[in-house]
C-alpha positions as CSV (number, residue, x, y, z in Angstrom):
1,M,8.1,99.4,41.2
2,K,8.7,98.4,37.6
3,H,4.9,98.6,37.0
4,A,4.6,102.2,38.4
5,P,4.7,104.0,35.0
6,T,1.9,101.8,33.7
7,I,-0.1,102.4,36.7
8,I,0.4,106.1,36.5
9,I,-0.5,106.3,32.8
10,T,-3.6,104.2,33.3
11,M,-4.8,106.6,36.2
12,L,-4.2,109.6,34.1
13,A,-6.1,108.1,31.2
14,L,-9.0,107.5,33.4
15,L,-8.8,110.9,34.9
16,L,-8.9,112.2,31.3
17,L,-11.8,110.1,30.3
18,A,-13.8,111.3,33.4
19,A,-12.9,114.9,32.6
20,C,-14.2,114.4,29.0
21,G,-17.5,113.2,30.2
22,R,-18.2,116.3,32.4
23,H,-18.5,119.9,31.6
24,R,-16.0,122.5,32.8
25,Y,-17.1,125.8,34.3
26,P,-15.4,128.9,35.5
27,P,-14.6,128.4,39.2
28,G,-16.6,131.4,40.1
29,L,-19.8,129.8,39.0
30,A,-19.2,126.8,41.2
31,K,-18.6,129.0,44.2
32,V,-21.9,131.0,43.4
33,D,-23.8,127.8,43.2
34,S,-22.4,126.6,46.5
35,I,-23.6,129.7,48.5
36,A,-26.7,130.6,46.5
37,A,-29.3,128.7,48.7
38,A,-28.1,130.2,52.0
39,H,-26.9,133.6,50.7
40,P,-28.8,134.6,47.6
41,D,-27.9,138.3,48.0
42,S,-24.2,137.5,47.9
43,A,-24.7,135.1,45.1
44,A,-26.6,137.9,43.0
45,S,-23.8,140.3,43.6
46,M,-21.2,137.8,42.5
47,L,-23.0,137.1,39.3
48,S,-23.4,140.8,38.5
49,Q,-19.7,141.2,38.8
50,M,-19.1,138.3,36.3
51,A,-21.5,139.7,33.7
52,A,-18.9,141.2,31.6
53,D,-16.7,138.2,31.5
54,T,-19.5,135.9,30.1
55,A,-19.0,137.2,26.5
56,T,-15.7,135.1,26.3
57,W,-17.1,132.0,27.9
58,A,-18.1,128.8,26.1
59,E,-21.8,128.2,25.5
60,D,-22.2,125.7,28.4
61,A,-20.8,128.2,30.9
62,R,-23.0,131.0,29.6
63,M,-26.0,128.8,29.9
64,Y,-25.0,127.8,33.5
65,Y,-24.6,131.5,34.4
66,R,-28.1,132.2,33.0
67,L,-29.6,129.3,35.0
68,L,-27.9,130.5,38.2
69,R,-29.2,134.1,37.7
70,L,-32.8,132.8,37.4
71,E,-32.4,130.6,40.4
72,T,-31.1,133.5,42.5
73,A,-33.9,135.7,41.4
74,N,-36.4,133.0,42.6
75,R,-34.7,133.0,46.0
76,L,-34.9,136.7,46.2
77,Y,-38.6,136.7,45.2
78,E,-37.8,138.5,42.0
79,T,-39.0,135.7,39.6
80,P,-39.6,137.2,36.1
81,R,-43.1,137.4,34.8
82,S,-42.2,136.3,31.3
83,D,-40.7,133.0,30.0
84,S,-38.5,134.7,27.5
85,A,-35.5,134.1,29.7
86,V,-36.2,130.4,30.5
87,L,-37.2,129.0,27.1
88,P,-33.7,129.2,25.6
89,L,-32.4,127.3,28.7
90,L,-35.0,124.6,28.2
91,R,-34.2,124.1,24.6
92,Y,-30.5,124.0,25.4
93,Y,-30.7,121.4,28.2
94,E,-33.3,119.4,26.5
95,Q,-31.3,119.1,23.2
96,G,-27.9,118.5,24.8
97,G,-25.9,120.4,27.2
98,D,-25.1,119.3,30.7
99,R,-27.9,116.9,31.4
100,R,-27.2,117.1,35.1
101,L,-28.7,120.6,35.0
102,L,-31.9,119.7,33.2
103,P,-34.1,119.1,36.3
104,R,-33.0,122.4,37.7
105,A,-33.9,124.0,34.4
106,Y,-37.4,122.4,34.6
107,Y,-37.9,123.5,38.3
108,T,-36.8,127.1,37.3
109,A,-39.4,126.9,34.4
110,G,-42.1,125.9,36.8
111,R,-41.4,128.7,39.2
112,V,-41.6,131.2,36.3
113,Y,-44.9,129.8,35.0
114,A,-46.3,129.8,38.5
115,E,-45.4,133.5,38.8
116,M,-47.1,134.0,35.4
117,K,-50.2,132.3,36.9
118,D,-50.0,129.7,34.3
119,A,-50.8,126.7,36.5
120,Q,-51.0,124.1,33.7
121,Q,-47.4,124.9,32.5
122,A,-46.1,125.2,36.1
123,A,-47.4,121.8,37.0
124,K,-46.0,120.3,33.7
125,Y,-42.4,121.4,34.6
126,F,-42.6,120.4,38.2
127,R,-43.7,116.9,37.1
128,L,-40.8,116.8,34.5
129,V,-38.4,117.5,37.5
130,L,-39.7,114.4,39.3
131,E,-39.2,112.4,36.1
132,T,-35.7,113.6,35.2
133,A,-34.1,114.0,38.7
134,K,-32.4,110.6,39.2
135,G,-29.9,109.7,41.9
136,D,-29.2,110.8,45.5
137,D,-27.6,114.1,44.4
138,K,-31.0,115.1,42.7
139,S,-32.9,114.5,46.0
140,L,-33.1,118.3,47.0
141,I,-34.6,119.4,43.6
142,K,-37.2,116.5,43.9
143,S,-38.2,117.7,47.3
144,R,-38.6,121.2,46.1
145,A,-40.8,120.0,43.2
146,Y,-43.0,118.1,45.7
147,S,-43.4,121.3,47.7
148,R,-44.4,123.4,44.7
149,I,-47.0,120.8,43.7
150,G,-48.1,120.8,47.3
151,Y,-48.6,124.6,47.2
152,M,-50.9,124.3,44.1
153,F,-53.0,121.6,45.9
154,A,-53.1,123.9,49.1
155,E,-54.2,126.9,47.0
156,S,-57.0,124.8,45.5
157,E,-58.0,123.6,49.1
158,L,-57.1,120.0,48.3
159,Y,-55.5,119.8,51.6
160,D,-55.1,115.9,51.8
161,D,-53.2,115.9,48.5
162,A,-51.2,118.9,49.6
163,L,-50.2,117.1,52.9
164,D,-49.2,114.1,50.8
165,M,-46.7,116.3,48.7
166,F,-45.3,118.0,51.7
167,M,-44.8,114.7,53.4
168,R,-43.0,113.3,50.4
169,S,-40.7,116.4,50.4
170,Y,-40.0,116.0,54.2
171,N,-39.1,112.3,53.7
172,I,-36.5,113.3,51.3
173,T,-35.0,116.2,53.3
174,S,-35.1,114.3,56.6
175,Q,-33.2,111.3,55.0
176,S,-30.6,113.6,53.7
177,R,-30.5,115.5,57.0
178,D,-31.0,118.8,55.3
179,T,-32.0,120.8,58.3
180,T,-32.9,124.0,56.5
181,N,-35.3,122.3,54.1
182,M,-36.8,120.1,56.9
183,I,-37.8,123.3,58.7
184,Y,-39.6,124.6,55.6
185,D,-41.3,121.1,55.0
186,L,-42.4,121.1,58.7
187,R,-43.8,124.6,58.4
188,D,-45.7,123.5,55.3
189,I,-47.1,120.4,56.9
190,A,-48.1,122.3,60.0
191,R,-49.9,125.0,57.9
192,T,-51.9,122.3,56.1
193,Y,-52.9,120.7,59.3
194,A,-54.2,124.1,60.4
195,D,-56.1,124.4,57.1
196,K,-57.6,121.1,57.9
197,N,-58.5,122.5,61.3
198,I,-56.4,119.8,63.1
199,I,-55.0,122.2,65.6
200,D,-53.0,119.8,67.9
201,S,-51.1,118.3,64.9
202,A,-50.5,121.7,63.5
203,L,-49.0,123.1,66.9
204,N,-46.9,120.0,67.4
205,T,-45.4,120.2,63.8
206,Y,-44.9,124.0,64.2
207,N,-43.0,123.4,67.5
208,K,-40.8,120.8,65.8
209,A,-39.9,123.3,63.1
210,L,-39.3,126.0,65.8
211,K,-36.9,123.8,67.8
212,L,-34.9,122.9,64.7
213,A,-34.7,126.6,63.7
214,I,-33.5,127.6,67.2
215,K,-30.9,124.7,67.2
216,Q,-29.6,125.7,63.7
217,G,-29.6,129.5,64.6
218,N,-32.0,130.2,61.8
219,K,-33.6,133.3,63.0
220,K,-35.6,133.8,59.8
221,M,-37.3,130.5,60.1
222,E,-37.6,130.9,63.9
223,A,-39.6,134.2,63.3
224,S,-41.7,132.4,60.6
225,A,-42.6,129.5,62.9
226,N,-43.4,131.9,65.7
227,T,-45.7,134.0,63.4
228,Q,-47.6,130.8,62.5
229,I,-47.9,129.5,66.0
230,A,-49.2,133.0,67.1
231,A,-51.9,132.8,64.3
232,L,-53.1,129.5,65.7
233,Y,-53.3,130.6,69.3
234,E,-55.1,133.8,68.2
235,K,-57.6,131.6,66.3
236,E,-58.1,129.5,69.4
237,G,-58.7,132.6,71.6
238,Q,-55.4,132.0,73.6
239,Y,-54.2,135.6,73.3
240,A,-51.4,135.6,75.9
241,L,-49.7,132.7,74.1
242,A,-50.4,134.4,70.7
243,W,-48.5,137.5,71.9
244,R,-45.7,135.3,73.5
245,H,-44.9,134.0,70.0
246,L,-45.7,137.1,68.0
247,R,-43.4,139.6,69.8
248,P,-40.1,137.8,68.9
249,A,-41.3,137.5,65.3
250,I,-42.0,141.3,65.1
251,S,-38.6,141.9,66.6
252,Y,-37.0,140.1,63.7
253,N,-39.0,142.2,61.2
254,N,-38.9,139.9,58.3
255,P,-40.4,142.0,55.4
256,H,-41.9,138.8,53.8
257,E,-43.8,138.1,57.1
258,R,-44.8,141.7,57.9
259,N,-48.3,141.4,56.4
260,A,-49.1,138.3,58.4
261,M,-47.7,139.8,61.6
262,L,-49.7,143.1,61.1
263,A,-52.9,141.1,60.4
264,I,-52.4,138.9,63.5
265,A,-51.6,141.9,65.7
266,A,-54.6,143.9,64.5
267,R,-57.0,141.0,65.1
268,L,-55.6,140.6,68.6
269,F,-55.9,144.3,69.4
270,S,-59.5,144.2,68.0
271,K,-60.5,141.1,70.2
272,E,-58.9,142.7,73.3
273,D,-60.8,146.0,72.6
274,K,-57.7,147.9,72.1
275,L,-59.2,149.7,69.2
276,D,-56.8,152.5,68.7
277,S,-53.8,150.1,68.3
278,A,-56.1,147.9,66.0
279,V,-56.8,151.0,63.8
280,I,-53.0,151.7,63.5
281,C,-52.3,148.0,62.5
282,Y,-55.2,147.8,60.0
283,N,-54.2,151.2,58.4
284,A,-50.7,149.8,58.0
285,L,-52.1,146.6,56.5
286,A,-54.4,148.6,54.1
287,E,-51.3,150.5,52.9
288,K,-48.7,147.6,52.6
289,G,-50.6,144.4,52.5
290,N,-51.4,142.1,49.6
291,S,-54.9,142.1,48.1
292,F,-56.3,139.7,50.8
293,G,-54.8,141.8,53.6
294,K,-56.1,145.1,52.1
295,H,-59.5,143.7,51.6
296,A,-59.6,142.5,55.4
297,A,-58.2,145.8,56.5
298,H,-60.7,148.0,54.6
299,T,-63.6,145.8,55.6
300,W,-62.8,146.2,59.3
301,L,-61.9,149.8,59.1
302,A,-65.3,150.5,57.2
303,E,-67.3,148.7,60.1
304,H,-65.2,150.4,62.7
305,Y,-65.8,154.0,61.5
306,S,-69.5,153.1,60.9
307,N,-69.8,152.2,64.6
308,T,-68.1,155.4,65.7
309,G,-70.3,157.6,63.4
310,D,-67.7,158.8,61.0
311,T,-69.6,158.2,57.8
312,R,-67.1,159.8,55.5
313,K,-64.3,157.4,56.4
314,A,-66.7,154.4,56.6
315,A,-67.8,155.1,53.0
316,H,-64.2,155.5,51.9
317,H,-63.1,152.2,53.3
318,L,-66.3,150.4,52.2
319,K,-65.6,151.5,48.6
320,L,-61.9,150.2,48.8
321,S,-63.1,147.0,50.5
322,K,-65.4,146.3,47.4
323,Q,-62.7,147.2,45.1
324,Y,-60.2,144.7,46.6
325,A,-62.9,142.1,46.7
326,D,-62.9,141.9,43.0
327,S,-59.2,141.2,43.1
328,V,-59.6,138.5,45.8
329,N,-62.4,136.9,43.7
330,L,-60.0,136.9,40.6
331,K,-57.4,135.0,42.7
332,R,-60.0,132.5,43.9
333,A,-61.0,132.0,40.2
334,A,-57.2,131.2,39.4
335,S,-57.3,128.9,42.3
336,A,-60.1,126.9,40.7
337,V,-57.9,126.6,37.5
338,N,-55.2,125.3,39.9
339,L,-57.7,122.8,41.1
340,E,-58.1,121.1,37.7
341,V,-54.3,121.1,37.1
342,A,-53.7,119.8,40.7
343,L,-56.2,117.0,40.2
344,Y,-54.5,115.9,36.9
345,D,-51.1,116.1,38.5
346,N,-52.2,114.0,41.5
347,N,-53.6,111.4,39.2
348,S,-50.3,111.2,37.3
349,L,-48.5,110.6,40.6
350,K,-51.0,108.1,41.7
351,N,-50.7,106.2,38.4
352,E,-46.8,106.3,38.7
353,N,-47.1,104.7,42.2
354,Q,-49.6,102.1,40.9
355,K,-47.3,101.1,38.2
356,Q,-44.5,100.7,40.7
357,H,-46.9,98.7,43.0
358,N,-47.9,96.4,40.1
359,I,-44.3,95.7,39.3
360,I,-43.5,94.9,42.8
361,I,-46.5,92.4,43.0
362,A,-45.4,90.9,39.6
363,M,-41.9,90.4,40.9
364,T,-43.1,88.9,44.1
365,I,-45.4,86.4,42.3
366,C,-42.5,85.4,40.0
367,F,-40.2,84.9,43.0
368,I,-42.9,82.7,44.8
369,C,-43.2,80.6,41.6
370,I,-39.6,80.1,41.2
371,V,-39.1,79.1,44.8
372,S,-42.1,76.8,44.6
373,I,-40.7,75.1,41.5
374,Y,-37.3,74.7,43.2
375,F,-38.7,73.0,46.2
376,A,-41.2,70.9,44.2
377,R,-38.5,69.4,42.0
378,P,-37.4,66.6,44.3
379,I,-41.0,65.6,45.0
380,L,-42.0,65.5,41.3
381,K,-38.8,63.6,40.5
382,E,-39.7,61.0,43.2
383,R,-43.2,60.6,41.8
384,V,-42.0,60.1,38.3
385,T,-39.6,57.4,39.5
386,M,-42.4,55.6,41.3
387,N,-44.8,55.9,38.3
388,K,-42.3,54.2,35.9
389,G,-43.1,50.8,37.1
390,T,-46.8,51.4,36.9
391,H,-46.4,52.6,33.3
392,K,-44.6,49.5,32.3
393,N,-47.3,47.3,33.6
394,T,-50.2,49.2,31.9
395,A,-48.4,49.8,28.6
396,T,-49.5,46.6,26.9
397,E,-53.2,47.1,28.1
398,T,-53.1,50.7,26.8
399,E,-51.7,49.6,23.3
400,S,-54.4,46.9,23.1
401,K,-57.2,49.5,23.7
402,G,-55.3,51.9,21.4
403,A,-56.8,55.1,20.1
404,S,-59.7,55.4,17.7
405,H,-60.7,58.4,15.6
406,T,-63.9,59.9,14.1
407,T,-64.6,62.4,11.5
408,N,-66.4,65.6,11.6
409,G,-67.0,66.8,8.0
410,N,-63.6,67.1,6.4
411,H,-61.8,67.3,9.7
412,K,-60.3,64.2,11.4
413,I,-60.7,64.3,15.3
414,N,-58.7,61.9,17.4
415,V,-60.5,60.1,20.3
416,V,-58.5,58.7,23.1
417,T,-59.8,55.7,25.0
418,S,-58.7,55.7,28.7
419,N,-58.2,52.9,31.0
420,D,-61.7,53.0,32.3
421,G,-63.1,52.4,28.8
422,K,-64.5,55.9,28.4
423,Q,-63.6,58.1,25.2
424,H,-62.6,61.7,25.4
425,L,-61.0,64.4,23.2
426,P,-57.2,64.9,23.8
427,I,-55.8,68.3,25.0
428,T,-55.8,70.6,22.1
429,P,-52.5,72.3,21.1
430,P,-52.1,76.1,21.9
431,A,-53.5,78.5,19.3
432,A,-51.2,80.3,16.9
433,N,-49.5,83.5,18.3
434,I,-51.6,86.6,18.1
435,D,-50.3,89.5,15.9
436,L,-50.0,92.1,18.5
437,D,-49.4,95.0,16.1
438,T,-52.6,94.2,14.3
439,L,-54.5,93.9,17.6
440,K,-53.2,97.3,18.8
441,K,-54.1,98.9,15.5
442,E,-57.6,97.5,15.7
443,Q,-58.0,98.8,19.3
444,K,-56.8,102.2,18.4
445,N,-59.3,102.4,15.5
446,K,-62.1,101.4,17.7
447,I,-61.3,104.2,20.2
448,K,-61.0,106.7,17.3
449,E,-64.4,105.7,16.1
450,S,-66.0,106.2,19.5
451,R,-68.3,109.1,20.2
452,I,-66.3,110.4,23.2
453,Y,-63.1,110.5,21.1
454,N,-64.7,112.7,18.5
455,E,-66.4,114.9,21.1
456,I,-62.9,115.7,22.8
457,R,-61.4,116.2,19.3
458,K,-64.1,118.8,18.6
459,K,-63.4,120.7,21.9
460,L,-59.7,120.7,21.2
461,D,-60.1,121.9,17.5
462,K,-62.5,124.6,18.7
463,T,-60.4,126.1,21.5
464,G,-56.8,124.9,20.8
465,Q,-56.5,124.0,24.4
466,P,-57.5,120.9,26.6
467,Q,-61.0,121.4,28.0
468,P,-62.4,119.9,31.2
469,L,-64.8,116.9,30.9
470,S,-68.1,116.4,32.8
471,D,-68.4,113.5,35.1
472,E,-70.5,111.6,32.4
473,E,-67.9,112.2,29.7
474,W,-65.1,110.9,32.1
475,E,-67.3,107.7,32.6
476,E,-67.9,107.3,28.9
477,L,-64.1,107.8,28.2
478,A,-63.1,105.2,30.9
479,S,-65.8,102.8,29.6
480,T,-64.5,103.2,26.0
481,V,-60.8,102.8,26.9
482,D,-61.7,99.6,29.1
């Protein structure tokens, strides 16, 4: 045991070094972080109780506290509609601070900009999450970023790309056995199948999500899955099955699913000719629904009262239907903006995948070459040994024939005479090394002198923002770069 003090001191030194490389936070913040995903209400309450204490905390603790507040607000659907709270966080974590929290800061910024309807900024920060989230402990934040990009694709009706993003997210959550997020991912995948009108795949995937939710005891996601399944059965005209799934969802009474449940119930009552019940549901949807729900409700009510001869109510609902149609059209216009951003974002992901694919191919080729050389060495060695005798016998003959030379202007060109009596030029030595910096500079100058480069610069100088290019301009740009 004479070495025991040395061992203890060494272990303490290692622990101190490890502690110096990590940030220390008040224990209450770690507890909030551990429960925030499952219990955001409790996390928000705990953070409010800590507010007065933050004045005495170090800067890194205060920033962590502010990040947790924003993350909790996201989970409670209270995302701020201004970036004033998130910008200081981004500056702090980009310039220093606890780098482990940078991907979370980027994700929070993406959520804020998405709420502000700034699709370009939102996509930018979700992409930064994917670029900075390294290691197994960052897998969850990557899956959430993939999901958010998937929502942008879905809003833009790019369902194949949306499905790709949701599948990527599901691959991460299923590998980490994160049941809660697996349920969300399966729901999103199923919804996208439904948007693509692949009903069987949608139902199968929804039922997988439903089974996981029941097994986990997650009543919220159980109700959500039942609502979505009911919508599919209603669309397919299977009203009894639709009611079978809708009733347990209604009994759970999730406020965030209420609009969807009202809309499904209203349509079911209408299709079953239970018009009094349909009127009650549509009136509730007109009062509490989002702009899409209000538009659908007022449109149906206008037609209903027109059919019953109540022209006053029909005119009232028709006016409101047109009013909410403007709001719906604005949201569709915003979706068109998302389309451009989503296309750019998907190209970035594809380029990233292509780079990885090219690296794998290059490594494979190198491996094959190394293996080939390794196994070819004995054969080559044997042939060299066999040829030595032949070379000795022909050396004198070769020397007698020798090598002649001819001149071309001021340059002497050696001509080799082979054994068969023919003359030929020898293999020329390799050219001098190319100056890569000069070559890059020349290529850049060529691009800057092109018409398409100057056209893009004009658009940028005029508006201060990147502008979409036409198909012809994209082709010209691609040709110029090639």
